[in-house]
C-alpha positions in Angstrom: 127.2 64.3 94.5 124.0 64.8 92.5 122.7 68.2 91.3 119.1 68.3 92.5 118.4 71.8 91.2 115.8 71.7 88.5 116.9 72.7 85.0 115.7 76.1 83.8 112.5 75.9 81.7 112.9 76.9 78.1 110.0 79.1 77.1 108.7 81.2 74.2 107.3 84.6 75.1 104.1 85.5 73.3 101.5 88.2 73.3 98.6 89.8 71.4 99.1 93.4 70.4 95.8 95.3 70.5 97.4 98.4 68.9 99.0 99.2 72.3 101.9 101.7 72.0 103.6 100.1 75.1 103.4 96.5 73.7 107.2 96.3 72.8 108.1 97.6 76.2 105.8 95.0 77.9 107.3 92.1 75.9 110.8 93.2 76.8 109.7 93.3 80.4 108.2 89.9 80.1 111.5 88.5 79.0 113.2 90.2 82.0 110.6 88.6 84.3 111.3 85.2 82.8 115.0 85.7 83.5 114.2 86.6 87.1 112.3 83.3 87.4 115.3 81.3 86.0 113.7 80.7 82.7 115.4 80.7 79.3 113.6 82.6 76.5 114.3 80.8 73.2 111.8 82.5 71.0 109.0 85.1 70.6 105.6 85.2 68.9 103.1 88.0 68.6 99.9 88.6 66.8 98.2 91.9 66.0 94.4 91.7 66.6 91.6 94.1 67.2 90.5 92.0 70.2 91.6 88.8 72.1 90.1 85.5 70.9 87.8 84.4 73.7 88.4 80.7 73.4 92.2 80.6 72.8 93.7 84.1 73.2 95.4 83.7 69.7 93.8 82.9 66.4 94.0 79.2 65.4 96.7 79.7 62.8 98.9 81.5 65.4 98.4 78.7 67.9 99.7 76.1 65.3 102.6 78.4 64.5 103.4 78.6 68.2 103.2 74.8 68.7 105.6 74.2 65.7 108.0 76.9 66.8 108.2 75.5 70.4 108.8 72.0 69.0 111.6 73.2 66.8 113.3 75.2 69.5 112.9 72.7 72.2 110.7 74.9 74.4 108.4 73.3 76.9 106.5 76.3 78.0 104.8 79.5 76.8 104.8 82.8 78.7 101.9 85.1 77.8 101.9 88.8 78.1 98.4 89.0 79.6 96.3 87.4 82.3 94.3 84.7 80.6 91.0 83.2 81.4 90.9 79.6 82.7 89.3 78.6 79.4 92.0 80.2 77.3 94.7 78.5 79.3 93.1 75.1 79.1 92.5 75.3 75.4 96.1 76.5 74.7 97.6 73.7 76.8 95.4 71.2 75.0 96.2 72.4 71.5 100.0 73.0 72.0 100.8 70.2 74.6 102.9 72.8 76.4 102.8 74.4 79.8 101.0 77.8 79.6 102.0 80.5 82.1 100.3 83.9 81.9 101.8 87.1 83.1 100.0 87.0 86.5 101.1 83.5 87.3 104.7 84.3 86.4 104.8 87.3 88.7 103.2 85.3 91.5 105.9 82.6 91.1 108.6 85.2 91.4 107.0 86.8 94.5 106.6 83.3 96.1 110.3 82.7 95.7 111.4 86.1 97.1 109.1 86.7 100.0 111.1 86.5 103.3 109.0 88.1 106.1 105.9 86.4 107.5 103.7 89.2 106.2 105.1 89.1 102.7 104.8 85.3 102.6 101.1 85.4 103.7 100.3 88.1 101.2 101.8 86.1 98.3 100.0 82.9 99.5 96.7 84.8 99.6 97.2 86.3 96.1 98.1 82.9 94.7 95.0 81.1 96.1 92.8 83.9 94.9 94.3 83.5 91.4 93.9 79.7 91.5 90.3 79.5 92.8 88.5 80.5 89.6 90.9 78.2 87.6 89.8 75.0 89.1 88.0 72.9 86.5 86.0 69.6 86.3 88.5 68.2 83.8 90.9 67.7 86.7 88.3 65.7 88.5 88.9 62.0 88.8 85.9 61.5 91.1 82.6 62.7 89.5 80.8 62.0 92.8 81.8 60.7 96.2 80.7 57.1 96.7 78.0 56.3 99.2 74.3 56.8 99.6 71.5 55.0 98.0 69.5 55.5 94.8 67.5 58.3 96.4 70.8 60.2 97.1 72.3 59.8 93.6 73.7 63.2 92.5 73.8 64.6 96.0 77.5 63.8 96.6 80.2 66.4 96.4 82.4 66.5 93.3 86.2 66.8 93.7 85.9 70.2 92.2 83.5 71.3 94.9 85.8 69.8 97.6 88.8 71.7 96.1 86.9 74.9 96.0 85.8 74.6 99.6 89.4 73.7 100.7 90.9 76.7 99.0 88.1 78.9 100.4 89.0 77.7 103.9 92.7 78.3 103.3 92.0 81.8 102.1 89.9 82.5 105.3 92.7 81.2 107.5 95.4 83.2 105.7 93.3 86.4 105.9 92.9 86.0 109.6 96.6 85.3 110.2 97.5 88.2 107.9 95.2 90.5 109.8 97.0 89.6 113.0 100.5 90.1 111.5 99.3 93.4 109.9 98.0 94.6 113.2 101.4 94.0 114.7 103.1 95.9 111.8 100.6 98.7 112.2 101.5 99.1 115.9 105.2 99.5 114.8 104.2 102.0 112.2 102.1 104.0 114.7 105.1 104.2 117.1 107.2 105.5 114.3 104.4 108.0 113.4 104.5 109.3 117.0 108.2 109.9 117.0 107.8 113.3 115.2 110.6 112.2 112.8 109.7 113.0 109.2 109.0 109.9 107.1 110.5 109.5 103.6 109.6 106.5 101.3 111.5 105.2 98.3 109.1 104.0 95.6 109.5 103.1 92.0 109.9 100.5 89.4 111.5 97.2 90.3 115.3 97.3 89.8 115.4 101.0 89.5 117.9 101.3 92.3 115.8 102.0 95.5 117.8 99.6 97.7 121.2 100.9 96.5 119.9 104.4 97.2 118.9 103.4 100.7 122.3 101.9 101.3 124.0 105.1 100.1 122.0 107.2 102.6 122.7 104.7 105.4 126.5 105.1 104.7 126.0 108.9 104.9 124.4 108.5 108.3 126.4 109.6 111.4 125.2 106.5 113.2 127.5 103.5 113.0 124.5 101.3 113.8 122.7 102.6 110.7 125.8 101.9 108.5 125.6 98.3 109.4 121.9 98.0 108.6 122.2 97.8 104.8 119.6 96.1 102.7 120.0 93.6 99.8 120.7 95.3 96.5 120.9 93.2 93.4 120.6 93.8 89.6 117.4 91.7 89.3 113.7 92.3 89.1 112.0 92.0 92.5 115.3 91.2 94.3 113.5 92.1 97.6 109.8 92.2 98.5 109.9 93.2 102.2 109.7 96.8 103.2 112.9 97.9 105.0 112.7 100.8 107.5 115.8 102.6 108.7 116.5 105.8 110.7 118.9 108.3 109.0 120.9 110.8 111.1 122.7 113.5 109.2 125.4 115.9 110.3 123.1 118.9 110.3 121.5 117.4 113.4 118.5 116.3 111.4 117.0 112.8 111.3 114.3 111.1 109.3 112.8 107.6 108.8 113.5 106.1 105.4 111.6 103.1 104.0 112.4 101.0 100.9 109.2 99.6 99.5 108.4 96.7 97.0 109.0 97.6 93.4 106.3 98.1 90.8 105.9 96.5 87.4 103.5 97.1 84.5 100.3 95.0 84.6 100.8 94.3 88.3 98.2 91.6 89.2 95.2 93.1 90.9 95.5 90.3 93.5 98.9 91.6 94.5 97.9 95.3 94.6 95.2 94.3 97.1 97.5 92.0 99.0 100.4 94.4 99.2 98.5 97.4 100.5 99.8 96.6 104.0 103.3 96.4 102.7 103.0 99.8 101.2 101.7 101.3 104.4 105.1 103.2 104.8 104.5 104.9 101.5 101.0 106.0 102.5 102.3 107.4 105.8 105.2 109.3 104.2 105.8 113.0 104.4 107.9 112.8 101.2 108.0 110.2 98.5 111.1 109.7 96.3 110.2 108.1 93.0 113.4 106.4 91.9 113.5 106.0 88.1 116.0 104.2 85.9 117.2 107.1 83.7 119.1 104.8 81.4 116.0 102.8 80.4 114.4 103.8 77.1 111.0 103.0 78.7 111.5 105.5 81.5 108.3 107.4 80.8 106.1 104.3 81.0 107.8 103.3 84.3 106.9 106.7 85.8 103.3 106.3 84.6 103.1 102.8 86.0 104.4 103.9 89.4 102.0 106.8 89.6 99.1 104.6 88.6 99.9 102.1 91.4 100.3 104.9 93.9 96.9 106.3 92.9 95.4 102.9 93.3 96.5 102.6 96.9 95.4 106.1 97.8 98.6 108.1 97.5 97.8 111.3 95.5 98.8 114.5 97.2 102.0 113.5 99.1 105.0 115.7 98.0 107.3 113.8 95.7 110.9 114.0 94.4 111.6 112.2 91.1 115.1 110.9 91.3 116.5 109.8 88.0 119.0 107.1 88.9 121.8 105.4 86.8 122.8 108.7 85.3 126.3 107.3 85.0 124.9 105.1 82.1 123.7 108.1 80.2 125.5 110.9 78.4 124.2 113.7 80.7 126.1 115.2 83.7 125.4 114.2 87.3 124.6 114.8 90.0 122.5 117.7 88.9 119.2 119.2 90.1 116.4 119.6 87.6 114.0 122.0 89.4 113.0 120.0 92.5 114.1 116.7 91.0 117.5 115.1 90.8 119.6 113.3 88.2 122.1 111.1 90.1 123.8 107.7 90.4 123.1 105.7 93.5 126.6 104.3 93.7 128.2 107.8 93.6 128.9 109.6 97.0 128.4 113.1 95.6 125.0 112.1 94.2 123.9 110.6 97.5 125.0 113.7 99.4 123.0 116.0 97.0 120.0 113.7 97.4 120.3 114.0 101.3 120.4 117.8 101.0 117.3 117.8 98.8 115.5 115.6 101.3 116.4 117.9 104.1 115.3 120.9 102.2 111.9 119.4 101.4 111.0 117.7 104.7 112.3 120.5 106.9 111.3 123.4 104.7 108.8 124.6 107.3 111.0 124.1 110.4 113.6 126.4 112.0 116.5 125.3 114.2 116.6 127.1 117.6 118.9 127.1 120.5 117.0 127.5 123.7 117.8 127.8 127.4 114.7 126.9 129.3 114.2 127.4 133.1 114.0 124.2 135.0 110.4 124.8 135.8 109.4 125.0 132.1 108.4 121.4 132.1 105.2 122.0 130.2 107.0 123.8 127.3 109.6 121.1 127.2 106.9 118.4 127.0 105.3 120.3 124.2 108.6 120.4 122.3 109.1 116.7 122.7 105.7 116.2 121.2 105.7 118.8 118.4 109.4 119.4 117.6 112.5 117.5 116.7 115.0 117.8 119.5 118.6 117.3 118.5 120.1 118.1 121.9 118.9 118.4 125.5 121.5 119.2 128.3 120.8 120.2 131.9 123.2 122.8 133.1 123.4 125.3 136.0 121.7 128.1 134.1 118.9 125.9 132.7 118.0 123.3 130.2 119.9 123.8 126.9 117.8 122.6 124.0 118.6 122.5 120.3 115.5 121.7 118.3 113.8 122.1 115.0 110.4 123.7 115.5 107.6 124.7 113.1 107.3 128.4 112.1 104.0 128.5 113.9 105.7 127.5 117.2 108.5 130.1 117.1 106.5 132.6 119.2 106.2 130.1 122.0 109.9 129.8 122.4 111.1 133.3 121.3 111.7 134.4 125.0 114.1 131.6 125.6 116.2 131.7 122.3 120.0 132.3 122.7 120.1 133.9 119.3 116.6 135.0 118.0 115.6 133.4 114.7 115.3 135.8 111.8 112.3 134.9 109.8 112.3 135.8 106.0 109.3 135.4 103.9 
Protein backbone atom coordinates (compact mmCIF):
# COMPACT_ATOMS: atom_id res chain seq x y z
CA UNK A 1 0.00 0.00 0.00
CA UNK A 2 1.25 3.47 -0.89
CA UNK A 3 0.41 6.63 1.02
CA UNK A 4 -0.78 9.04 -1.67
CA UNK A 5 -1.66 11.85 0.76
CA UNK A 6 0.62 14.85 0.11
CA UNK A 7 3.11 15.79 2.79
CA UNK A 8 2.24 18.89 4.81
CA UNK A 9 3.89 22.03 3.46
CA UNK A 10 6.50 23.57 5.78
CA UNK A 11 6.02 27.33 5.85
CA UNK A 12 7.25 30.51 7.47
CA UNK A 13 4.60 33.02 8.51
CA UNK A 14 5.56 36.60 7.77
CA UNK A 15 4.04 40.04 7.92
CA UNK A 16 4.62 43.79 7.93
CA UNK A 17 3.53 45.67 11.04
CA UNK A 18 2.26 49.12 10.13
CA UNK A 19 2.02 50.09 13.82
CA UNK A 20 -1.16 48.00 14.11
CA UNK A 21 -2.21 47.21 17.69
CA UNK A 22 -3.79 43.95 16.47
CA UNK A 23 -0.71 42.71 14.59
CA UNK A 24 0.27 40.04 17.13
CA UNK A 25 -3.28 38.73 17.19
CA UNK A 26 -3.39 38.55 13.39
CA UNK A 27 -0.09 36.66 13.22
CA UNK A 28 -1.30 34.15 15.82
CA UNK A 29 -4.46 33.70 13.79
CA UNK A 30 -2.38 33.25 10.61
CA UNK A 31 -0.58 30.34 12.29
CA UNK A 32 -3.95 28.80 13.23
CA UNK A 33 -5.17 29.18 9.63
CA UNK A 34 -2.00 27.41 8.46
CA UNK A 35 -2.72 24.51 10.83
CA UNK A 36 -6.29 24.35 9.55
CA UNK A 37 -4.85 23.92 6.04
CA UNK A 38 -2.49 21.11 7.14
CA UNK A 39 0.63 23.28 6.97
CA UNK A 40 3.51 23.16 9.44
CA UNK A 41 4.78 26.54 10.66
CA UNK A 42 8.55 26.34 11.22
CA UNK A 43 9.40 30.02 11.62
CA UNK A 44 8.20 33.60 11.75
CA UNK A 45 9.45 36.87 10.28
CA UNK A 46 8.13 40.40 10.74
CA UNK A 47 9.19 43.88 9.72
CA UNK A 48 8.06 47.19 11.16
CA UNK A 49 7.50 49.74 8.40
CA UNK A 50 5.55 52.99 7.94
CA UNK A 51 4.09 51.58 4.69
CA UNK A 52 4.28 48.46 2.53
CA UNK A 53 6.97 48.28 -0.15
CA UNK A 54 5.09 48.48 -3.45
CA UNK A 55 7.38 46.13 -5.38
CA UNK A 56 8.10 43.41 -2.83
CA UNK A 57 5.96 43.95 0.32
CA UNK A 58 9.14 43.70 2.49
CA UNK A 59 12.33 45.69 2.23
CA UNK A 60 15.19 44.06 0.29
CA UNK A 61 17.16 43.16 3.43
CA UNK A 62 14.16 41.41 4.97
CA UNK A 63 13.54 39.49 1.73
CA UNK A 64 17.10 38.10 1.89
CA UNK A 65 16.67 37.27 5.57
CA UNK A 66 13.46 35.42 4.77
CA UNK A 67 15.12 33.47 1.97
CA UNK A 68 18.04 32.38 4.18
CA UNK A 69 15.78 31.46 7.11
CA UNK A 70 13.55 29.33 4.89
CA UNK A 71 16.59 27.52 3.49
CA UNK A 72 17.93 26.84 6.98
CA UNK A 73 14.60 25.56 8.33
CA UNK A 74 13.67 23.52 5.28
CA UNK A 75 10.59 25.61 4.50
CA UNK A 76 9.24 25.59 0.96
CA UNK A 77 6.58 28.28 1.35
CA UNK A 78 5.83 31.68 2.88
CA UNK A 79 2.48 32.68 4.37
CA UNK A 80 1.93 36.43 4.38
CA UNK A 81 -0.40 38.28 6.70
CA UNK A 82 -1.92 40.56 4.02
CA UNK A 83 -3.43 40.30 0.57
CA UNK A 84 -0.58 41.07 -1.81
CA UNK A 85 -0.64 42.57 -5.26
CA UNK A 86 0.24 40.33 -8.22
CA UNK A 87 3.55 42.22 -8.62
CA UNK A 88 4.53 41.68 -4.98
CA UNK A 89 3.82 37.94 -5.19
CA UNK A 90 5.80 37.51 -8.41
CA UNK A 91 8.79 39.48 -7.13
CA UNK A 92 8.89 37.60 -3.83
CA UNK A 93 8.69 34.24 -5.56
CA UNK A 94 11.45 35.28 -7.97
CA UNK A 95 13.74 36.55 -5.18
CA UNK A 96 13.18 33.74 -2.66
CA UNK A 97 12.50 30.77 -4.97
CA UNK A 98 9.69 29.82 -2.57
CA UNK A 99 5.95 29.43 -2.95
CA UNK A 100 4.30 32.66 -1.76
CA UNK A 101 0.75 32.44 -0.34
CA UNK A 102 -1.01 35.54 0.90
CA UNK A 103 -3.71 35.55 3.56
CA UNK A 104 -6.56 35.70 1.04
CA UNK A 105 -5.33 32.70 -0.96
CA UNK A 106 -4.86 30.71 2.25
CA UNK A 107 -8.43 31.35 3.39
CA UNK A 108 -9.73 30.50 -0.09
CA UNK A 109 -7.83 27.19 0.00
CA UNK A 110 -9.37 26.32 3.36
CA UNK A 111 -12.86 27.23 2.16
CA UNK A 112 -12.41 25.17 -1.02
CA UNK A 113 -11.60 22.11 1.07
CA UNK A 114 -14.51 22.54 3.48
CA UNK A 115 -17.44 23.52 1.25
CA UNK A 116 -19.99 20.70 1.11
CA UNK A 117 -23.26 22.08 -0.27
CA UNK A 118 -23.65 23.12 -3.90
CA UNK A 119 -24.24 26.71 -2.91
CA UNK A 120 -21.10 26.95 -0.75
CA UNK A 121 -18.99 25.22 -3.42
CA UNK A 122 -20.15 27.65 -6.10
CA UNK A 123 -19.52 30.65 -3.85
CA UNK A 124 -15.96 29.49 -3.13
CA UNK A 125 -15.29 28.82 -6.84
CA UNK A 126 -16.53 32.30 -7.69
CA UNK A 127 -14.36 33.95 -5.03
CA UNK A 128 -11.33 31.96 -6.18
CA UNK A 129 -11.71 32.95 -9.83
CA UNK A 130 -12.25 36.61 -8.90
CA UNK A 131 -9.02 36.44 -6.89
CA UNK A 132 -7.06 34.76 -9.71
CA UNK A 133 -8.25 36.95 -12.61
CA UNK A 134 -6.08 40.04 -11.88
CA UNK A 135 -3.12 37.77 -11.04
CA UNK A 136 -2.72 36.36 -14.54
CA UNK A 137 0.57 37.58 -15.97
CA UNK A 138 2.33 37.51 -19.36
CA UNK A 139 5.36 35.82 -17.72
CA UNK A 140 3.27 32.64 -17.68
CA UNK A 141 2.72 32.96 -21.42
CA UNK A 142 4.47 30.40 -23.62
CA UNK A 143 2.65 31.66 -26.74
CA UNK A 144 3.23 35.36 -27.40
CA UNK A 145 0.77 35.19 -30.27
CA UNK A 146 -1.35 32.55 -31.86
CA UNK A 147 0.10 31.34 -35.14
CA UNK A 148 -1.67 32.06 -38.40
CA UNK A 149 -2.43 35.04 -40.54
CA UNK A 150 -0.19 36.88 -42.94
CA UNK A 151 2.14 39.83 -42.51
CA UNK A 152 -0.78 42.23 -42.57
CA UNK A 153 -2.31 40.46 -39.54
CA UNK A 154 0.90 40.38 -37.48
CA UNK A 155 0.12 41.42 -33.92
CA UNK A 156 -3.60 40.77 -34.28
CA UNK A 157 -3.52 37.31 -32.69
CA UNK A 158 -4.62 36.65 -29.14
CA UNK A 159 -1.97 36.12 -26.49
CA UNK A 160 -2.34 33.21 -24.10
CA UNK A 161 -2.90 35.77 -21.34
CA UNK A 162 -5.93 37.17 -23.18
CA UNK A 163 -7.27 33.66 -23.79
CA UNK A 164 -6.90 32.81 -20.09
CA UNK A 165 -8.62 36.02 -19.04
CA UNK A 166 -11.50 35.36 -21.40
CA UNK A 167 -11.77 31.75 -20.22
CA UNK A 168 -11.92 32.79 -16.56
CA UNK A 169 -14.40 35.51 -17.43
CA UNK A 170 -16.69 32.92 -19.03
CA UNK A 171 -16.31 30.62 -16.02
CA UNK A 172 -17.26 33.47 -13.69
CA UNK A 173 -20.37 34.22 -15.78
CA UNK A 174 -21.45 30.55 -15.77
CA UNK A 175 -20.91 30.19 -12.01
CA UNK A 176 -22.80 33.43 -11.30
CA UNK A 177 -25.79 32.14 -13.28
CA UNK A 178 -25.74 28.74 -11.57
CA UNK A 179 -25.29 30.40 -8.20
CA UNK A 180 -28.27 32.66 -8.92
CA UNK A 181 -30.40 29.57 -9.62
CA UNK A 182 -29.27 27.80 -6.44
CA UNK A 183 -29.71 30.98 -4.39
CA UNK A 184 -33.25 31.39 -5.73
CA UNK A 185 -34.08 27.87 -4.51
CA UNK A 186 -32.58 28.64 -1.09
CA UNK A 187 -34.53 31.90 -0.93
CA UNK A 188 -37.77 29.97 -1.54
CA UNK A 189 -36.94 27.75 1.43
CA UNK A 190 -36.10 30.81 3.53
CA UNK A 191 -39.37 32.52 2.52
CA UNK A 192 -41.35 29.43 3.59
CA UNK A 193 -39.60 29.58 6.97
CA UNK A 194 -40.35 33.31 7.20
CA UNK A 195 -44.06 32.60 6.64
CA UNK A 196 -44.20 30.05 9.45
CA UNK A 197 -44.52 32.76 12.13
CA UNK A 198 -41.85 30.96 14.14
CA UNK A 199 -39.22 33.38 15.48
CA UNK A 200 -35.82 33.05 13.83
CA UNK A 201 -32.61 32.97 15.87
CA UNK A 202 -29.15 33.02 14.22
CA UNK A 203 -25.85 31.94 15.76
CA UNK A 204 -23.01 34.12 14.48
CA UNK A 205 -19.47 34.74 15.58
CA UNK A 206 -15.84 33.97 15.08
CA UNK A 207 -14.82 30.67 13.59
CA UNK A 208 -14.18 28.02 16.26
CA UNK A 209 -16.00 30.02 18.95
CA UNK A 210 -18.44 27.15 19.59
CA UNK A 211 -21.51 27.95 17.46
CA UNK A 212 -22.04 24.37 16.27
CA UNK A 213 -21.58 22.95 19.78
CA UNK A 214 -24.13 25.47 21.03
CA UNK A 215 -26.61 24.43 18.33
CA UNK A 216 -26.14 20.76 19.22
CA UNK A 217 -26.77 21.55 22.89
CA UNK A 218 -30.05 23.32 22.06
CA UNK A 219 -31.06 20.41 19.79
CA UNK A 220 -30.58 18.00 22.69
CA UNK A 221 -32.78 20.24 24.83
CA UNK A 222 -35.54 20.07 22.23
CA UNK A 223 -38.61 17.96 22.99
CA UNK A 224 -38.52 16.54 19.45
CA UNK A 225 -36.62 13.28 19.00
CA UNK A 226 -36.22 14.15 15.33
CA UNK A 227 -34.39 17.36 16.29
CA UNK A 228 -32.08 15.46 18.65
CA UNK A 229 -30.90 13.36 15.70
CA UNK A 230 -30.16 16.38 13.50
CA UNK A 231 -26.89 17.45 15.11
CA UNK A 232 -24.24 19.34 13.12
CA UNK A 233 -20.48 18.81 12.85
CA UNK A 234 -18.62 20.39 15.77
CA UNK A 235 -14.81 20.27 15.67
CA UNK A 236 -12.01 22.21 17.36
CA UNK A 237 -10.77 23.72 14.08
CA UNK A 238 -11.06 26.98 12.18
CA UNK A 239 -13.83 26.81 9.56
CA UNK A 240 -14.84 23.22 10.43
CA UNK A 241 -18.10 23.88 8.58
CA UNK A 242 -19.07 26.43 5.94
CA UNK A 243 -22.67 25.52 5.21
CA UNK A 244 -25.50 27.17 7.11
CA UNK A 245 -27.49 24.64 9.16
CA UNK A 246 -31.15 25.40 9.98
CA UNK A 247 -33.08 23.48 12.65
CA UNK A 248 -36.41 23.82 14.48
CA UNK A 249 -36.14 23.88 18.28
CA UNK A 250 -39.23 22.87 20.34
CA UNK A 251 -39.04 23.56 24.07
CA UNK A 252 -41.10 22.33 27.02
CA UNK A 253 -42.76 25.70 27.52
CA UNK A 254 -44.68 25.00 24.28
CA UNK A 255 -42.54 27.48 22.41
CA UNK A 256 -40.66 26.88 19.17
CA UNK A 257 -38.18 28.81 17.09
CA UNK A 258 -35.96 28.35 14.04
CA UNK A 259 -32.23 28.22 14.84
CA UNK A 260 -29.50 28.69 12.23
CA UNK A 261 -25.75 28.12 12.53
CA UNK A 262 -23.88 30.37 10.08
CA UNK A 263 -20.34 30.37 8.68
CA UNK A 264 -17.73 31.72 11.11
CA UNK A 265 -15.85 34.98 10.67
CA UNK A 266 -12.14 35.75 10.70
CA UNK A 267 -10.15 39.00 10.70
CA UNK A 268 -9.26 40.37 7.26
CA UNK A 269 -11.94 38.20 5.67
CA UNK A 270 -11.34 38.50 1.90
CA UNK A 271 -13.77 40.92 0.31
CA UNK A 272 -14.45 38.34 -2.41
CA UNK A 273 -15.79 35.99 0.25
CA UNK A 274 -17.91 38.63 1.97
CA UNK A 275 -19.62 39.27 -1.36
CA UNK A 276 -19.88 35.57 -2.20
CA UNK A 277 -21.26 34.53 1.18
CA UNK A 278 -24.03 37.12 1.45
CA UNK A 279 -26.49 34.44 0.36
CA UNK A 280 -25.12 32.01 2.95
CA UNK A 281 -25.66 34.65 5.64
CA UNK A 282 -29.29 35.19 4.57
CA UNK A 283 -30.47 33.45 7.75
CA UNK A 284 -28.65 36.00 9.89
CA UNK A 285 -30.19 38.89 7.94
CA UNK A 286 -33.70 37.48 8.43
CA UNK A 287 -33.25 36.70 12.14
CA UNK A 288 -35.39 38.17 14.91
CA UNK A 289 -32.54 37.61 17.36
CA UNK A 290 -28.79 37.17 16.83
CA UNK A 291 -26.57 35.29 19.26
CA UNK A 292 -22.96 36.41 18.92
CA UNK A 293 -20.94 33.45 20.24
CA UNK A 294 -17.56 34.56 21.61
CA UNK A 295 -14.62 32.50 22.87
CA UNK A 296 -14.33 33.89 26.42
CA UNK A 297 -11.02 32.08 26.97
CA UNK A 298 -9.28 33.74 24.04
CA UNK A 299 -7.09 36.75 24.98
CA UNK A 300 -8.12 38.44 21.72
CA UNK A 301 -11.83 38.29 22.56
CA UNK A 302 -12.44 42.03 22.07
CA UNK A 303 -10.92 41.95 18.56
CA UNK A 304 -13.13 38.96 17.69
CA UNK A 305 -16.25 40.83 18.79
CA UNK A 306 -15.19 43.86 16.72
CA UNK A 307 -14.53 41.67 13.64
CA UNK A 308 -17.93 39.99 13.90
CA UNK A 309 -19.76 43.30 14.25
CA UNK A 310 -17.83 44.76 11.30
CA UNK A 311 -18.81 41.85 9.03
CA UNK A 312 -22.44 42.03 10.19
CA UNK A 313 -22.51 45.74 9.36
CA UNK A 314 -21.02 45.05 5.94
CA UNK A 315 -23.82 42.62 5.06
CA UNK A 316 -26.48 45.01 6.33
CA UNK A 317 -27.21 43.70 9.86
CA UNK A 318 -27.24 46.68 12.21
CA UNK A 319 -30.41 46.94 14.28
CA UNK A 320 -31.32 43.28 14.97
CA UNK A 321 -31.50 42.50 18.73
CA UNK A 322 -28.38 40.63 19.87
CA UNK A 323 -27.24 38.45 22.76
CA UNK A 324 -23.50 38.21 23.32
CA UNK A 325 -22.84 34.66 24.55
CA UNK A 326 -19.39 34.24 26.10
CA UNK A 327 -18.65 30.56 25.50
CA UNK A 328 -15.85 28.33 26.93
CA UNK A 329 -16.25 29.85 30.38
CA UNK A 330 -15.10 26.48 31.75
CA UNK A 331 -11.60 27.46 30.56
CA UNK A 332 -11.64 30.68 32.58
CA UNK A 333 -11.59 31.39 36.30
CA UNK A 334 -15.06 32.96 36.36
CA UNK A 335 -18.28 31.20 37.47
CA UNK A 336 -20.79 29.96 34.92
CA UNK A 337 -23.50 29.83 33.74
CA UNK A 338 -24.21 33.40 34.70
CA UNK A 339 -26.12 36.28 33.17
CA UNK A 340 -24.34 39.58 32.67
CA UNK A 341 -27.21 41.96 32.02
CA UNK A 342 -28.85 40.61 28.86
CA UNK A 343 -25.74 38.62 27.92
CA UNK A 344 -24.55 35.21 29.06
CA UNK A 345 -21.34 33.58 30.26
CA UNK A 346 -21.61 29.84 29.64
CA UNK A 347 -20.02 26.61 28.38
CA UNK A 348 -21.63 25.02 25.33
CA UNK A 349 -20.90 21.49 26.60
CA UNK A 350 -22.64 22.16 29.94
CA UNK A 351 -26.34 21.24 30.24
CA UNK A 352 -27.12 23.96 32.80
CA UNK A 353 -25.53 26.56 30.52
CA UNK A 354 -27.59 25.50 27.52
CA UNK A 355 -30.79 25.53 29.60
CA UNK A 356 -30.07 29.10 30.75
CA UNK A 357 -29.32 30.13 27.15
CA UNK A 358 -32.65 28.65 26.01
CA UNK A 359 -34.47 30.59 28.75
CA UNK A 360 -32.73 33.79 27.64
CA UNK A 361 -33.71 33.19 24.01
CA UNK A 362 -37.34 32.60 24.98
CA UNK A 363 -37.33 35.74 27.10
CA UNK A 364 -35.97 37.84 24.25
CA UNK A 365 -37.92 36.51 21.24
CA UNK A 366 -41.25 36.07 23.05
CA UNK A 367 -41.01 39.22 25.17
CA UNK A 368 -43.99 40.82 23.41
CA UNK A 369 -46.17 37.72 23.25
CA UNK A 370 -48.65 36.27 25.76
CA UNK A 371 -49.82 32.69 26.01
CA UNK A 372 -53.60 32.30 25.98
CA UNK A 373 -55.99 29.37 26.27
CA UNK A 374 -59.03 29.95 24.08
CA UNK A 375 -62.28 28.11 23.39
CA UNK A 376 -63.46 29.31 20.00
CA UNK A 377 -66.93 28.58 18.57
CA UNK A 378 -66.84 26.32 15.52
CA UNK A 379 -68.04 29.19 13.34
CA UNK A 380 -65.06 31.41 14.30
CA UNK A 381 -63.10 30.30 11.27
CA UNK A 382 -62.02 33.83 10.38
CA UNK A 383 -60.44 34.41 13.81
CA UNK A 384 -58.78 30.99 13.77
CA UNK A 385 -57.32 31.76 10.35
CA UNK A 386 -56.00 35.07 11.70
CA UNK A 387 -54.34 33.27 14.61
CA UNK A 388 -52.68 30.80 12.25
CA UNK A 389 -51.22 33.73 10.35
CA UNK A 390 -50.25 36.08 13.20
CA UNK A 391 -49.77 33.88 16.30
CA UNK A 392 -47.85 30.78 17.30
CA UNK A 393 -50.32 27.98 17.95
CA UNK A 394 -49.08 25.32 20.37
CA UNK A 395 -52.28 23.26 20.49
CA UNK A 396 -55.54 23.07 18.55
CA UNK A 397 -58.17 20.48 19.58
CA UNK A 398 -61.78 20.19 18.38
CA UNK A 399 -64.14 19.27 21.23
CA UNK A 400 -67.89 19.32 21.84
CA UNK A 401 -67.85 22.79 23.40
CA UNK A 402 -65.69 24.35 20.68
CA UNK A 403 -62.13 24.59 19.39
CA UNK A 404 -59.59 24.58 22.24
CA UNK A 405 -56.56 26.63 21.22
CA UNK A 406 -53.38 27.33 23.17
CA UNK A 407 -51.39 30.04 21.42
CA UNK A 408 -48.89 32.83 21.90
CA UNK A 409 -50.27 36.12 20.61
CA UNK A 410 -48.92 39.65 20.43
CA UNK A 411 -50.07 42.10 23.07
CA UNK A 412 -51.81 44.11 20.34
CA UNK A 413 -54.00 41.07 19.49
CA UNK A 414 -55.18 40.29 23.03
CA UNK A 415 -58.33 42.41 22.60
CA UNK A 416 -59.34 40.26 19.59
CA UNK A 417 -59.34 37.05 21.64
CA UNK A 418 -60.30 38.35 25.10
CA UNK A 419 -63.95 37.18 24.80
CA UNK A 420 -62.83 33.57 24.24
CA UNK A 421 -60.15 33.23 26.94
CA UNK A 422 -60.64 30.51 29.55
CA UNK A 423 -58.55 32.49 32.05
CA UNK A 424 -58.22 36.16 31.05
CA UNK A 425 -54.64 37.39 30.64
CA UNK A 426 -53.44 39.87 33.20
CA UNK A 427 -51.37 42.53 31.51
CA UNK A 428 -48.72 44.32 33.56
CA UNK A 429 -46.82 47.31 32.23
